[in-house]
C-alpha positions in Angstrom: 0.0 0.0 0.0 2.9 2.3 0.8 4.2 1.9 -2.8 0.7 2.7 -4.1 0.8 6.0 -2.4 4.2 6.6 -3.7 2.8 6.2 -7.2 0.1 8.7 -6.3 2.6 11.1 -5.0 4.4 10.9 -8.3 1.2 11.6 -10.1 0.5 14.6 -7.8 4.0 16.0 -8.3 3.7 15.6 -12.0 0.4 17.6 -12.1 1.3 19.9 -9.2 -2.4 20.1 -8.3 -3.9 20.9 -4.9 -6.8 18.4 -5.2 -8.2 15.7 -7.4 -11.3 17.8 -8.0 -9.2 20.3 -9.9 -8.1 17.5 -12.2 -11.7 16.5 -12.8 -12.5 20.2 -13.6 -9.7 20.4 -16.2 -10.7 17.1 -17.7 -14.3 18.3 -18.2 -12.9 21.5 -19.7 -10.7 19.6 -22.2 -13.3 17.0 -23.1 -16.3 19.4 -23.6 -14.4 22.1 -25.4 -14.8 24.7 -22.7 -11.2 25.9 -22.9 -10.1 29.5 -23.0 -6.6 30.8 -23.2 -6.8 31.7 -19.5 -8.0 28.1 -18.5 -5.3 26.5 -20.7 -2.7 28.7 -19.1 -3.8 27.8 -15.6 -3.7 24.1 -16.5 0.0 24.3 -17.7 0.9 26.5 -14.8 -0.1 23.7 -12.4 2.1 21.2 -14.4 5.1 23.4 -15.2 5.6 25.1 -11.9 8.5 27.7 -11.8 9.1 27.1 -15.5 9.0 29.8 -18.3 7.0 29.0 -21.4 5.1 30.6 -24.3 1.5 29.4 -25.0 0.1 30.0 -28.5 -3.5 29.1 -29.3 -4.4 28.5 -33.0 -4.9 25.7 -35.5 -2.8 23.2 -37.5 -2.9 22.8 -41.3 -0.6 20.9 -43.5 2.1 20.5 -40.9 2.1 24.3 -40.1 0.6 26.0 -37.1 -1.2 29.3 -37.6 -2.3 31.9 -35.0 -3.5 35.5 -34.9 -3.4 35.6 -31.1 -0.7 37.3 -29.0 1.5 34.6 -27.4 0.9 34.2 -23.7 4.0 34.5 -21.4 6.6 35.5 -24.0 10.0 33.9 -23.4 13.2 33.4 -25.4 13.2 30.0 -27.1 16.2 28.2 -28.5 15.1 27.3 -32.0 18.5 26.8 -33.6 18.7 23.2 -32.5 15.3 22.3 -34.0 14.4 21.3 -37.6 11.6 23.9 -38.0 11.1 27.4 -38.9 9.6 30.1 -36.5 8.5 33.4 -37.9 6.2 36.2 -36.4 4.8 38.5 -39.0 3.1 41.7 -37.8 0.3 42.8 -40.1 -1.6 46.1 -40.2 -0.1 47.2 -36.9 -2.9 45.3 -35.2 -2.6 41.5 -35.2 0.2 39.0 -34.8 0.4 36.2 -37.4 2.4 33.2 -36.4 3.5 30.5 -38.9 5.4 27.5 -37.5 6.5 24.3 -39.2 5.4 21.5 -36.8 6.2 18.5 -39.0 8.6 16.9 -36.6 7.1 18.3 -33.3 4.4 15.7 -32.6 5.6 12.1 -32.5 4.2 9.0 -30.9 7.4 7.1 -31.3 8.9 6.3 -27.9 12.3 6.8 -29.3 11.4 10.5 -29.9 10.5 10.9 -26.3 14.1 10.5 -25.2 15.0 13.7 -27.0 14.9 17.0 -25.1 12.1 19.1 -26.5 11.7 22.9 -26.5 8.3 22.7 -28.2 5.1 20.8 -27.5 2.1 20.6 -29.8 -1.3 19.7 -28.2 -3.7 18.1 -30.6 -7.2 18.2 -29.1 -9.4 16.9 -31.9 -11.3 20.1 -32.1 -10.9 23.7 -33.2 -8.7 24.6 -30.2 -5.1 23.6 -30.7 -2.1 24.7 -28.6 1.6 25.1 -29.2 3.8 25.5 -26.2 7.4 26.7 -26.4 9.7 26.3 -23.4 12.8 28.2 -22.3 14.3 24.9 -21.1 13.8 21.4 -22.5 10.8 19.5 -21.2 11.6 16.5 -19.0 10.7 13.1 -20.3 8.2 12.4 -17.5 6.2 15.6 -18.1 6.4 15.1 -21.9 5.1 11.6 -21.5 2.4 12.7 -19.1 1.1 15.4 -21.5 0.9 12.9 -24.3 -1.0 10.4 -22.2 -3.3 13.0 -20.8 -4.2 14.4 -24.2 -4.5 10.9 -25.6 -7.1 10.1 -22.9 -8.9 13.4 -23.6 -9.3 12.6 -27.3 -10.2 9.0 -26.6 -13.0 10.1 -24.3 -14.2 12.6 -26.8 -14.3 9.9 -29.5 -16.2 7.7 -27.0 -18.8 10.4 -26.4 -19.3 11.3 -30.1 -19.5 7.7 -31.2 -22.3 7.1 -28.7 -24.3 10.2 -29.7 -23.3 12.8 -32.2 -25.9 15.3 -30.9 -25.0 18.1 -28.6 -27.6 16.8 -26.2 -25.2 14.3 -24.6 -22.6 17.0 -24.2 -25.0 19.3 -22.3 -26.1 16.6 -19.8 -22.9 14.6 -19.5 -20.5 14.9 -16.5 -17.2 13.0 -16.0 -16.3 11.4 -12.8 -12.8 10.0 -12.0 -11.5 7.3 -9.6 -7.9 6.2 -9.2 -7.0 2.7 -8.1 -3.8 0.8 -7.6 -2.7 -2.5 -9.2 -4.8 -4.4 -6.7 -7.9 -2.4 -7.6 -7.9 -0.6 -4.2 -9.2 3.0 -4.2 -6.5 5.6 -3.8 -8.5 8.7 -4.4 -11.9 9.8 -5.8 -13.3 13.2 -6.6 -16.3 14.6 -4.5 -18.5 14.3 -7.5 -18.0 10.5 -7.5 -18.8 10.2 -3.8 -22.1 12.0 -4.4 -23.4 9.7 -7.2 -21.6 6.3 -6.6 -21.5 3.6 -4.1 -17.7 3.2 -4.4 -17.4 -0.2 -2.8 -20.2 -1.6 -5.0 -18.5 -0.2 -8.1 -15.0 -1.7 -7.2 -16.6 -5.1 -6.4 -18.3 -5.0 -9.8 -15.0 -4.0 -11.6 -13.1 -6.9 -10.0 -15.7 -9.4 -11.3 -15.7 -7.7 -14.7 -11.9 -8.1 -15.1 -12.1 -11.8 -14.1 -14.3 -12.9 -17.0 -13.8 -10.1 -19.7 -10.1 -9.7 -20.1 -10.3 -10.4 -23.8 -11.9 -6.9 -24.4 -8.7 -5.2 -23.2 -7.0 -2.9 -25.7 -3.4 -1.7 -25.4 -2.0 1.6 -26.8 1.6 0.4 -27.3 3.2 3.8 -28.1 2.1 5.3 -24.8 2.0 2.1 -22.8 -1.7 2.6 -21.8 -4.1 -0.3 -21.3 -7.6 0.8 -22.3 -10.8 -1.0 -21.4 -14.3 0.1 -22.5 -16.9 -1.5 -20.4 -20.3 -2.4 -22.0 -23.2 -0.5 -20.5 -25.3 -3.6 -20.5 -23.0 -5.2 -18.0 -23.2 -2.4 -15.4 -25.6 -3.1 -12.5 -27.9 -0.3 -11.3 -27.1 -0.7 -7.6 -23.6 0.9 -7.9 -25.5 4.3 -8.2 -26.8 6.1 -5.1 -30.6 5.7 -4.7 -31.2 9.4 -4.2 -30.2 10.3 -7.8 -31.9 9.4 -11.0 -28.6 9.2 -12.9 -27.8 7.0 -16.0 -24.2 5.8 -16.7 -23.3 6.6 -20.3 -20.0 4.8 -20.4 -17.0 3.6 -18.3 -13.5 3.7 -19.7 -10.4 2.6 -17.7 -6.9 3.6 -18.6 -4.1 1.6 -16.9 -0.5 2.8 -17.2 2.2 0.2 -17.8 5.3 -0.2 -15.7 7.8 1.4 -18.1 7.5 4.9 -16.6 6.0 4.5 -13.2 7.2 2.2 -10.3 3.7 0.9 -9.5 0.9 1.0 -12.2 -2.4 2.6 -11.4 -5.7 3.0 -13.3 -7.9 5.9 -14.2 -11.6 5.1 -14.1 -13.4 7.7 -16.3 -17.1 7.4 -15.9 -19.5 9.3 -18.1 -22.8 10.2 -16.4 -25.9 11.3 -18.1 -27.3 13.8 -15.7 -30.4 14.8 -17.6 -32.7 13.4 -14.8 -30.3 14.4 -12.1 -30.1 18.0 -13.3 -33.9 18.3 -13.2 -34.0 16.8 -9.7 -31.1 19.1 -8.6 -32.9 22.1 -10.0 -36.1 21.0 -8.1 -34.0 20.6 -4.9 -32.5 24.0 -5.4 -35.9 25.6 -5.8 -37.2 23.7 -2.7 -34.1 24.9 -0.8 -34.7 28.5 -1.8 -38.4 28.2 -0.8 -37.3 26.9 2.6 -34.7 29.7 2.9 -37.2 32.3 1.9 -39.6 31.3 4.7 -37.1 31.1 7.6 -36.0 34.0 9.7 -32.5 34.1 8.3 -31.8 35.9 5.0 -30.3 33.7 2.3 -28.1 35.6 -0.2 -25.8 35.1 -3.2 -23.3 37.8 -4.3 -21.3 37.5 -7.5 -18.5 39.9 -8.1 -19.9 42.2 -5.4 -23.4 42.3 -7.1 -26.4 40.8 -5.2 -27.8 38.2 -7.6 -30.2 36.4 -5.2 -31.7 37.2 -1.8 -34.7 35.9 0.2 -37.8 38.1 0.7 -37.3 38.0 4.5 -34.6 40.7 3.9 -37.5 43.2 4.2 -37.8 42.4 7.9 -34.1 42.9 8.3 -33.2 46.0 6.2 -36.6 47.3 5.1 -35.9 46.7 1.4 -37.9 44.5 -0.9 -36.2 41.7 -2.7 -36.5 43.4 -6.1 -34.9 46.6 -4.7 -31.7 44.7 -3.8 -31.1 42.3 -6.7 -28.5 43.8 -9.0 -27.3 46.3 -6.5 -23.6 46.4 -5.3 -23.4 44.8 -1.9 -20.9 47.4 -0.6 -23.7 50.0 -0.5 -25.3 48.2 2.5 -22.2 47.9 4.7 -21.7 50.3 7.6 -18.3 51.3 6.1 -16.2 50.3 3.0 -13.4 49.3 5.4 -15.5 46.8 7.2 -16.7 45.3 3.9 -13.0 45.1 2.7 -11.9 43.4 6.0 -14.8 40.9 5.7 -14.0 40.0 2.0 -10.3 39.7 2.8 -11.0 37.3 5.7 -13.4 35.3 3.5 -10.8 35.1 0.8 -8.3 33.8 3.3 -10.4 31.2 5.0 -12.9 30.5 2.2 -15.7 30.0 4.8 -16.8 32.0 7.9 -19.1 31.1 10.6 -20.9 33.5 12.9 -19.1 36.5 11.5 -20.4 39.8 12.9 -21.4 42.4 10.2 -22.7 45.9 10.6 -25.2 46.9 7.8 -27.3 49.9 7.1 -31.1 49.5 6.6 -33.4 51.6 4.4 -33.9 54.1 7.2 -30.2 54.6 7.5 -30.1 52.8 10.8 -27.4 50.4 12.0 -28.3 46.7 11.9 -26.1 44.0 13.5 -26.1 40.6 11.8 -24.3 37.3 12.1 -23.4 35.7 8.7 -22.4 32.2 7.8 -20.8 32.5 4.4 -18.7 30.7 1.9 -16.7 32.0 -1.1 -16.3 30.0 -4.3 -14.8 30.9 -7.8 -17.4 30.7 -10.5 -16.3 31.4 -14.1 -13.3 33.3 -12.7 -15.4 35.5 -10.5 -15.8 35.5 -6.7 -19.2 34.2 -5.5 -20.3 34.5 -1.9 -23.2 32.3 -0.6 -24.5 32.8 2.9 -27.1 33.6 5.3 -27.8 36.5 7.7 -29.3 36.5 11.2 -30.4 39.8 12.8 -28.9 40.1 16.2 -29.6 43.9 16.7 -31.9 43.3 19.6 -29.4 40.9 21.2 -26.6 43.5 20.8 -28.9 46.1 22.4 -29.7 43.7 25.2 -26.0 43.1 25.8 -25.4 46.8 25.9 -28.2 47.2 28.3 -26.8 44.4 30.4 -23.4 46.1 30.4 -25.1 49.3 31.5 -26.8 47.5 34.3 -23.6 45.8 35.3 -21.9 49.2 35.5 -24.8 50.5 37.5 -24.5 47.6 39.9 -20.8 48.1 40.2 -21.3 51.8 40.9 -24.0 50.9 43.4 -21.7 48.5 45.2 -18.7 50.9 45.2 -20.7 53.7 46.8 -19.6 55.1 50.2 -23.0 55.9 51.6 -24.6 52.4 52.2 -23.4 48.9 52.5 -24.1 46.6 49.6 -23.9 42.8 49.5 -24.4 40.8 46.2 -24.8 37.1 47.0 -26.2 33.8 45.7 -29.3 32.3 47.2 -27.0 29.8 49.0 -25.5 32.7 50.9 -22.2 32.9 49.0 -21.0 36.5 48.9 -20.0 37.5 45.3 -19.5 41.2 45.8 -19.4 43.3 49.0 -18.2 46.9 49.6 -16.2 48.1 52.5 -19.2 49.6 54.4 -21.0 46.2 54.4 -17.9 44.5 55.7 -17.7 47.2 58.4 -21.3 46.9 59.4 -21.7 43.1 59.3 -18.1 42.2 60.0 -17.9 39.9 57.0 -14.7 37.8 57.1 -13.0 37.7 53.7 -11.8 34.2 54.3 -15.3 33.0 55.0 -17.7 34.6 52.4 -20.9 32.7 53.5 -23.6 34.8 55.1 -25.0 31.7 56.8 -21.7 31.4 58.7 -21.3 35.1 59.6 -22.1 35.6 63.2 -23.1 39.2 63.0 -25.4 38.6 60.0 -27.0 35.6 61.8 -27.5 37.8 64.9 -29.8 40.2 63.0 -31.3 38.2 60.1 -32.5 34.7 59.8 -31.3 33.6 56.3 -34.1 31.1 55.8 -36.7 33.7 56.8 -35.0 36.2 54.4 -35.3 33.8 51.4 -38.9 32.8 52.3 -40.0 36.5 52.5 -38.3 37.3 49.2 -39.8 34.3 47.4 -43.3 35.3 48.6 -43.3 39.1 48.4 -40.2 39.9 46.4 -39.0 42.4 49.1 -37.5 42.2 52.6 -37.2 45.1 55.1 -36.1 45.1 58.7 -34.7 47.5 61.3 -31.9 45.7 63.2 -30.0 46.7 66.3 -26.4 45.6 67.1 -24.5 46.3 70.3 -20.8 46.5 69.8 -18.2 47.7 72.2 -21.0 48.9 74.6 -22.3 51.1 71.8 -25.7 50.6 70.0 -25.9 50.6 66.2 -29.2 50.7 64.3 -29.4 49.5 60.7 -32.1 49.6 58.0 -31.8 46.4 56.0 -33.5 46.2 52.6 -33.2 43.1 50.3 -34.5 42.0 46.9 -34.1 39.2 44.4 -32.7 39.9 40.9 -32.4 37.7 37.9 -28.9 36.5 37.0 -28.2 37.4 33.3 -28.8 34.6 30.8 -29.8 32.1 33.5 -32.7 31.0 35.6 -30.7 31.6 38.7 -31.4 34.5 41.1 -29.1 36.7 43.2 -29.6 38.5 46.5 -29.0 42.2 46.6 -28.9 43.5 50.2 -28.6 47.2 51.2 -27.5 48.1 54.7 -27.9 51.7 55.9 -26.6 53.0 59.2 -29.6 54.8 60.7 -28.2 55.2 64.3 -27.9 59.0 64.0 -31.2 59.3 62.2 -33.1 57.4 65.0 -31.5 59.7 67.5 -32.7 62.7 65.6 -36.2 61.2 65.4 -36.2 60.7 69.1 -35.2 64.3 69.6 -37.9 65.4 67.1 -40.5 63.4 69.1 -39.5 65.3 72.2 -39.7 68.6 70.3 -43.2 67.5 69.1 -44.3 66.9 72.7 -43.0 70.3 73.7 -44.6 71.9 70.6 -48.0 70.2 71.5 -47.7 71.6 75.0 -47.1 75.1 73.6 -49.9 75.2 71.1 -52.3 73.7 73.7 -51.8 76.9 75.7 -51.5 79.5 72.9 -54.0 82.3 73.1 -54.8 82.3 69.4 -56.8 79.6 67.5 -54.6 77.0 65.6 -55.4 74.0 63.5 -53.5 71.4 61.4 -54.8 69.6 58.3 -53.3 67.4 55.5 -53.7 67.6 51.7 -56.9 65.6 51.7 -58.5 68.3 53.9 -58.6 66.1 57.0 -58.4 68.0 60.3 -55.5 66.4 62.2 -55.3 68.7 65.2 -56.9 71.9 66.7 -56.1 73.6 70.0 -58.8 74.4 72.6 -59.0 78.1 71.5 -60.0 77.0 68.0 -63.0 74.9 69.3 -64.0 77.7 71.7 -64.1 80.4 68.9 -66.1 78.2 66.6 -68.2 76.7 69.4 -67.5 73.1 68.4 -66.6 70.1 70.5 -63.3 68.3 69.5 -65.2 65.1 68.7 -67.3 67.0 66.1 -64.4 68.1 64.0 -61.3 66.1 64.6 -60.4 63.7 61.7 -63.3 65.2 59.7 -63.0 67.2 56.6 -62.4 70.9 57.0 -65.3 71.7 54.7 -67.5 71.3 57.7 -66.4 74.7 59.1 -65.2 76.5 55.9 -67.1 78.2 53.1 -66.2 77.1 49.5 -63.8 79.9 48.7 -61.9 79.2 52.0 -61.9 75.5 51.4 -60.4 75.9 47.9 -57.8 78.2 49.3 -56.8 75.8 52.0 -56.5 72.8 49.6 -54.6 74.8 46.9 -52.0 75.7 49.5 -50.6 72.2 49.1 -49.5 72.9 45.5 -46.6 75.1 46.9 -46.6 73.9 50.5 -42.8 73.6 50.7 -42.5 77.3 49.9 -44.8 78.3 52.7 -43.1 80.4 55.3 -45.3 82.5 57.5 -47.6 83.3 54.6 -50.5 85.6 55.7 -53.9 85.8 54.2 -57.5 86.6 55.2 -60.1 83.9 55.3 -63.6 83.2 56.7 -64.6 80.3 58.9 -68.2 79.3 59.9 -69.1 78.8 63.5 -71.4 76.0 64.6 -74.3 78.5 64.6 -73.6 79.3 61.0 -72.2 82.8 61.6 -69.1 83.6 59.4 -66.0 84.8 61.3 -63.2 86.7 59.7 -59.6 85.8 60.6 -56.1 86.6 59.5 -54.3 83.3 58.9 -50.6 82.6 59.0 -49.6 79.4 57.2 -46.5 77.2 57.7 -45.4 73.8 56.5 -44.5 70.9 58.8 -43.4 67.4 58.0 -45.2 64.7 59.9 -43.1 61.7 60.6 -46.2 59.8 61.7 -47.9 60.2 58.4 -44.6 60.6 56.4 -46.1 63.6 54.6 -46.3 67.4 54.7 -49.1 69.0 56.7 -50.2 72.7 56.9 -50.3 74.5 60.2 -52.7 77.5 60.4 -52.5 80.1 63.1 -55.6 82.4 63.3 -56.1 85.9 64.6 -59.7 87.2 64.8 -59.7 90.5 63.0 -63.3 91.5 63.0 -62.9 94.2 65.7 -59.7 95.5 63.9 -61.6 95.5 60.7 -64.4 97.6 62.2 -61.8 100.0 63.7 -60.0 100.2 60.3 -63.3 100.9 58.5 -64.1 103.7 61.0 -60.6 105.1 60.8 -60.8 105.1 57.0 -64.2 106.8 57.2 -62.8 109.5 59.4 -59.8 110.0 57.1 -62.1 110.4 54.1 -64.1 113.0 56.0 -61.0 114.9 57.0 -59.7 114.7 53.4 -63.0 116.3 52.3 -62.6 119.0 54.9 -59.0 119.7 53.8 -60.1 119.9 50.2 -62.8 122.3 51.2 -60.3 124.4 53.1 -57.9 124.5 50.2 -60.8 125.4 47.9 -61.8 128.3 50.1 -58.2 129.4 50.5 -58.0 129.5 46.7 -61.2 131.6 46.5 -59.9 133.9 49.3 -56.6 134.4 47.4 -58.5 135.3 44.3 -60.6 137.8 46.3 -57.3 139.3 47.8 -55.9 139.6 44.2 -59.1 141.4 43.1 -58.8 143.9 46.0 -55.1 144.5 45.4 -55.8 145.0 41.7 -58.6 147.5 42.5 -56.3 149.5 44.9 -53.6 149.4 42.2 -55.9 150.9 39.7 -56.9 153.7 42.1 -53.2 154.6 42.7 -52.4 154.6 39.0 -55.2 157.1 38.6 -53.7 159.4 41.2 -50.2 158.6 40.0 -49.0 157.5 43.4 -45.7 155.8 42.3 -44.7 154.4 45.7 -48.1 152.8 46.3 -48.1 151.4 42.7 -44.7 149.7 43.2 -45.7 148.2 46.6 -49.1 147.0 45.3 -47.5 145.4 42.2 -45.0 143.6 44.3 -47.7 142.3 46.6 -49.9 141.3 43.7 -47.2 139.3 42.1 -46.4 137.4 45.3 -50.1 136.7 46.1 -50.5 135.6 42.4 -47.5 133.3 42.8 -49.0 131.9 46.0 -52.3 131.2 44.3 -50.5 129.5 41.4 -48.5 127.2 43.7 -51.5 126.4 45.8 -53.3 125.2 42.6 -50.3 123.3 41.2 -49.3 121.5 44.4 -52.4 121.0 46.4 -54.9 120.1 43.6 -52.6 118.4 41.0 -52.6 114.9 42.5 -54.8 115.4 45.4 -52.0 114.3 47.8 -50.1 115.6 50.8 -46.8 115.3 48.9 -45.7 116.5 45.5 -42.7 116.3 43.1 -41.7 119.9 42.6 -38.9 119.3 40.0 -41.2 119.9 37.0 -42.5 123.2 38.6 -38.9 124.4 39.2 -37.9 123.8 35.6 -41.1 125.3 34.2 -41.1 128.5 36.3 -37.3 129.1 35.9 -37.6 128.9 32.1 -40.7 131.1 32.1 -39.0 133.9 34.1 -35.8 133.9 31.9 -38.0 134.0 28.8 -40.1 136.9 30.2 -37.3 139.1 31.5 -33.9 138.2 29.9 -33.6 135.7 27.1 -29.8 136.1 26.9 -29.3 134.2 30.1 -27.9 130.6 29.9 -29.5 128.4 32.4 -27.8 125.3 33.9 -29.9 122.9 36.1 -28.3 120.2 38.2 -31.3 118.5 39.8 -32.0 115.0 41.2 -34.4 112.7 39.4 -37.2 113.8 41.7 -37.7 116.3 44.5 -40.5 115.0 46.7 -41.8 117.5 49.4 -44.7 117.8 51.7 -47.0 120.4 50.2 -46.8 122.4 53.5 -43.0 122.7 52.8 -43.2 122.9 49.0 -45.3 126.1 48.8 -43.1 128.4 51.0 -39.9 126.8 49.5 -41.2 127.6 45.9 -42.1 131.1 46.9 -38.6 131.6 48.2 -36.9 129.9 45.2 -38.9 132.1 42.6 -38.1 135.2 44.6 -34.3 134.5 44.5 -34.4 133.5 40.7 -36.3 136.7 40.0 -33.7 138.9 41.9 -30.8 137.3 39.9 -32.5 137.8 36.6 -33.5 141.5 37.3 -30.5 142.8 39.3 -27.5 140.7 38.5 -27.1 141.5 34.8 -26.9 145.0 33.2 -28.3 145.3 29.6 -24.8 145.0 28.0 -23.6 142.1 30.2 -21.7 139.4 28.2 -22.6 135.7 28.6 -25.0 135.9 31.5 -25.4 132.5 33.2 -27.4 131.2 36.1 -26.7 127.8 37.7 -29.3 126.0 39.9 -28.1 123.1 41.9 -30.2 121.0 44.3 -28.7 118.1 46.3 -30.6 115.6 48.5 -29.2 115.2 52.0 -31.0 112.5 54.0 -34.5 113.8 54.5 -33.5 117.4 53.5 -32.1 119.3 50.5 -29.5 122.0 49.8 -30.2 124.6 47.2 -27.6 126.8 45.5 -28.4 129.6 43.0 -25.2 131.1 41.4 -25.0 133.8 38.8 -21.9 135.4 37.1 -23.4 138.9 37.3 -22.1 142.2 38.8 -22.0 140.7 42.3 -23.3 142.3 45.5 -21.6 144.2 48.3 -22.2 143.8 52.1 -24.1 147.1 52.1 -26.2 146.0 49.2 -27.0 142.8 51.1 -28.2 144.9 54.1 -30.3 147.0 51.9 -31.7 144.0 50.0 -32.5 142.3 53.3 -34.9 145.1 54.1 -36.8 144.6 50.9 -40.1 142.9 51.0 -38.9 140.0 48.8 -35.8 139.0 50.7 -37.6 139.6 54.1 -40.3 137.2 52.9 -37.7 134.6 51.9 -35.9 134.9 55.2 -39.1 134.6 57.2 -40.4 131.6 55.2 -37.1 129.6 55.3 -35.8 130.5 58.7 -38.9 130.8 60.8 -41.6 128.7 59.1 -39.5 125.8 57.7 -36.7 125.9 60.3 -34.0 126.0 57.6 -31.1 128.4 56.8 -30.9 131.1 54.1 -27.8 133.0 53.0 -26.6 135.4 50.3 -22.8 135.5 49.6 -20.8 137.6 47.0 -18.3 135.5 45.0 -14.6 136.3 44.9 -14.6 137.5 41.2 -18.0 138.4 40.0 -21.4 137.0 40.7 -23.6 136.1 43.7 -24.6 132.8 45.4 -27.9 132.4 47.3 -28.2 129.2 49.5 -31.1 127.5 51.2 -30.8 124.4 53.4 -33.8 122.4 54.7 -33.6 119.3 56.9 -37.1 117.8 56.8 -38.9 118.4 53.6 -41.4 115.5 54.1 -42.4 116.7 57.6 -41.4 113.3 59.1 -41.7 113.0 62.8 
């Protein structure tokens, strides 16, 4: 047997092929005239490995070889040692025309084989002929193999044509090949044979056939090949597989003699008529596609990057209809061109991929995760990918969600606020943070809760599991005494599902509430003190919740409303509140946390049905008993105050009316005085009494100004205070316009000058008198650039006034004389004695005069 395999190794080294199926493929190409220059070149490349040669395809005629094809793999050929001519003629600058004398190239004489050959002519009994020229002589073994191989090819072709000259047999015929040793033991078979033949049955039949039909053997002496053509009538049906309706067309065997090979072996060339098998295969393919189209995975075929077949279920994956994808480039649906390139390169390398993750883009431009099982084959020189897709987008999302939950769990366990234990239902601690170890004293060397003394002291593990299985939750307040100190813990536990399993896990939270309970105890004591205080408070007080239930009321409350405690406590507050008050009290809870001594007025109804008016002060309080916010309302009876305020307001209104009447009569009296002065002024004009006329005119102007200010300030806004800024600006501009338009006025005034009217009138009389004096007396007719500056400054509740001019100035004597005039005497009297302020006139160092007034209480505040 070892020698048999040595023979096979020689055969393999001669062909230099990777598999027997490749031999069968070339045999079918040669026999059925499916050759192309590329296929022929591939065939010879597998035989003449690492050798340089020229391959010319053409035809032979009268011992000459003609070709118009460009030679493949041009090399330099030594033609001087050969009895032939070799000439390449270039015609029309387009085609190569090769004419070679091949008379002595093709010989069947074994003596010729011993010669080293640079040329080989392949006669194929058809239109395709080949001429191969080698850079180095061909070895005898390879030369002999080519002759034998092409002889077998032509012999098989003759067998097929002799059986049926129609093309029908060629279209449905398929060759299968077996190789056996001298003992008729199978050395190798192609996969096609295994599919259709029961090999053991065939070899058994062949042994019997040789034993009684040796006389039919034919020997090709020149090539040392023993040829046997087996009659079809002698072939039993049972050598074919039952699943295939295949007919054997012929069986030829070619046995090589021992001249050239150590151990002879036999080619079994079996011609199969696949007409019925092709139909059944086509039906099986259609059934397969129908099955694929109705399963959840997507079946696809891609040829040279173009989708040629895909199942309709792709619509559920990518949102495309089958017709939209067929004929489209597959690269368009990959998440990125790089990912597609990586996938193709990996498939080229391994030929088949299982559960390869792909990222595709659906019709809505969304990312879709898929697993593909795919295989790459070469079909007519093009890459073909066959495979299936399974959508795992939801699984990817679930995994990401699981990762997120794992991170959340890890963050939860690693917190520094509460102790966390993550354990199995058997009590084995899987994860535990430092706080839990500190609280429960978990020993790292013993991670079983059932063996932890501190844990067993506060929690019965069986009771914990039973409660969780029944209710899903566990809660307990536990107390531990350690080092003569008490610790209180709030323990919460729950069961969670372990990912991708039916198992469950324990998640236990331990919170130290020692300080919280101490605070609660203190709060309880405060509550007791608070209750004692409100029991004795002199004002009514009640507490209610957001449902409107009266939770508490002090004795004063029941006394004011004339109810007994049992009649109102734990009842709805609507029993003693009108609708508007009830709505107000309930709506308070919408912003109860913002309540802080909020005051409002409301009405309550006593037991007799009489409404009572109260001022209510609201506040918010958290009730630990009900674990919710409640409203506390402190009441103050304001009925008497309301009556007092109403009477006071009535008196104020009456006084306002009296004041208005007084001002009105004052106005009338001033008008009467002006009429009398005007009458006396007319009389003195008639008698030409100049002194009297001057005095009466001065008095008339001052009384007229008093009447004007009375009207502007008292009656403008009907108020005790007035903003005099507008009056100052208006009157100052009027006086300058009436008496000296050349004067430039500069006003430096605050935004508003608010005064009590009792201050405003004498102040304005004084101000206008001083402005008038500056306009009349400070500037002669030819005075250049006359200016007056008025500056008023607020000082606390008072003001400072400065009136400055750049006129001729004033001497001390003039000041004394002016002080005796009616105007300045009036100013001094009003400012100093009536308003309690200061008044001063001062000459400036160069030219001009400054008049100053200072008032301390312009609003008459007490």
